[in-house]
C-alpha positions in Angstrom: 114.0 83.6 100.9 116.0 86.7 99.9 117.2 89.1 102.8 116.1 92.5 102.3 117.2 96.0 104.0 115.4 98.6 105.6 115.1 101.7 103.6 117.9 103.8 105.5 117.5 107.3 104.0 114.9 109.7 104.2 115.4 110.5 100.4 114.9 107.1 99.3 111.8 106.8 101.4 110.5 110.0 99.7 111.4 108.9 96.1 109.8 105.5 96.6 106.7 107.4 98.1 106.5 109.7 94.7 106.7 106.6 92.6 104.1 104.9 94.1 102.0 107.8 94.7 102.3 108.8 90.8 101.2 104.9 89.8 98.6 104.1 92.4 97.0 105.2 95.3 96.5 101.8 96.9 100.1 100.6 96.5 101.2 104.1 98.0 99.0 103.7 101.1 100.1 100.4 101.6 103.7 101.5 101.6 103.0 104.0 104.0 101.1 101.9 106.4 103.8 99.8 106.3 106.4 102.3 107.2 104.5 104.0 109.6 103.0 100.7 111.6 105.7 98.1 111.3 103.1 95.6 110.5 104.0 92.4 108.8 102.8 92.4 105.3 100.4 89.3 106.3 98.6 91.8 109.0 98.7 94.6 106.4 97.3 92.6 103.5 94.2 91.2 105.6 93.1 94.8 106.6 89.4 95.7 105.9 88.4 99.4 105.2 86.2 99.2 108.5 89.6 98.3 110.4 90.9 102.1 109.5 87.6 103.9 108.6 84.1 104.3 110.3 81.1 105.4 108.3 79.4 108.5 109.6 76.3 109.3 107.3 77.8 108.6 103.4 81.1 109.6 104.4 84.1 107.4 105.6 86.0 109.0 108.5 89.6 107.5 109.1 90.0 106.2 112.6 92.7 107.7 114.7 94.0 103.8 115.5 93.6 100.2 114.1 93.3 97.3 116.4 94.1 93.7 115.0 95.2 90.4 116.2 98.7 89.8 114.5 98.4 86.6 112.2 101.7 85.0 113.2 101.7 85.4 117.1 97.8 85.6 117.8 98.5 88.9 119.9 96.1 91.7 119.9 97.5 95.0 118.8 96.4 98.7 119.0 98.1 101.3 116.6 98.1 104.7 116.5 97.6 106.0 113.0 100.1 109.3 112.4 99.0 112.2 110.3 100.8 110.4 107.1 99.2 107.3 107.2 95.6 108.9 107.9 96.3 111.3 105.1 97.1 108.6 102.7 94.2 106.3 103.6 92.0 109.4 103.4 93.0 110.0 99.6 92.8 106.3 98.9 89.1 106.1 100.4 87.9 109.4 98.8 88.0 107.4 95.4 84.8 105.9 96.9 85.1 102.6 95.4 85.1 100.4 98.3 82.7 99.6 101.2 83.2 98.9 104.7 83.6 95.2 104.4 85.9 95.3 101.4 89.5 94.2 102.0 91.5 97.7 102.4 94.1 96.7 99.5 91.8 95.2 97.0 92.8 93.3 94.0 91.1 93.9 90.8 90.7 90.0 90.7 87.7 88.5 92.6 87.4 85.4 94.3 85.7 82.5 93.1 82.7 83.6 95.2 82.7 86.9 93.2 83.7 89.1 96.4 86.5 91.2 96.5 89.8 89.9 97.5 92.9 91.4 98.9 96.3 91.6 96.9 98.4 88.8 97.6 102.0 89.0 98.8 103.6 88.4 95.6 101.6 91.3 94.0 102.8 93.5 97.0 106.4 92.4 96.5 106.5 93.0 92.9 105.3 96.8 93.0 107.5 97.4 95.9 110.4 96.1 94.3 109.7 97.7 91.0 108.8 101.1 92.6 112.3 100.8 94.4 114.0 100.3 91.2 112.4 103.1 89.7 113.6 105.5 92.6 117.2 104.2 92.1 117.6 101.8 94.9 119.9 99.2 94.2 119.7 97.2 97.8 117.2 94.1 98.1 114.0 95.5 98.6 110.8 93.4 99.7 107.5 93.5 101.4 109.7 93.0 104.9 111.4 96.2 104.0 108.6 98.2 105.4 108.9 96.5 108.8 112.6 96.9 108.9 112.0 100.4 107.7 109.7 101.3 110.9 112.2 99.8 113.2 115.4 101.4 111.7 114.1 104.8 111.5 112.4 104.6 115.2 115.8 103.2 116.5 117.6 106.3 114.7 115.2 108.6 116.6 116.0 107.1 119.9 113.3 104.8 120.5 114.2 102.3 123.2 115.6 99.1 121.5 113.5 97.0 124.0 110.2 98.4 123.1 111.2 97.9 119.5 111.9 94.2 120.6 108.3 94.0 122.1 106.7 95.3 119.1 108.8 92.8 116.9 108.3 89.9 119.5 112.0 89.4 119.3 113.8 87.4 121.4 116.5 90.0 122.5 117.3 93.5 121.6 120.4 92.1 119.7 118.0 90.0 117.5 116.0 93.3 116.7 119.5 95.4 116.0 120.4 92.7 113.5 116.7 92.6 112.1 116.6 96.3 111.5 120.2 96.2 109.9 122.3 98.5 112.5 124.2 95.6 113.5 125.4 95.3 110.1 125.8 99.1 109.8 128.1 98.9 112.7 130.1 96.1 111.1 130.3 98.3 108.0 131.6 101.2 109.9 134.3 99.2 111.5 135.9 98.4 108.3 135.2 101.9 106.8 137.0 103.6 109.8 140.1 101.6 109.6 143.2 103.5 109.0 146.5 102.7 110.4 
């Protein structure tokens, strides 16, 4: 497995958003949900439309939050959807090709039973890394970048590291700092600031 980095600059995030939005609303929405919820890719890909929207008559209305049970830990989680995430969901679902029971990030390929299935982890990796390259990002980017970006920017904004540790289910704050790339940033800074 390749070690990937968070997107550290807002400009990088904006460029990746623009590339993805111009190409495919599904991919853009996956990126946005990933960086604004901190969910693992496995949890994002298992979401169904009904997890983020409800029917009101013939119209789908985006929920304020989503609740799920994490695949890796089995823990129940409720995540408030911010304005950007809700807007991306609304744009994608406005296309009208998904039913409540469908996967949120539906693949063009159907399952053997003829039902719609979600895109796979490999497909998500391909479109994310391709978008990053098109956006001029040279660091290693992958599906885990979404979760790391969530942590990195929350920590930079002053969010308590012990709360991030809880969100990520890490053993210690030091593990969380290393995971989101801050430990490496501090090490790099120590080398860069040497001037005897």
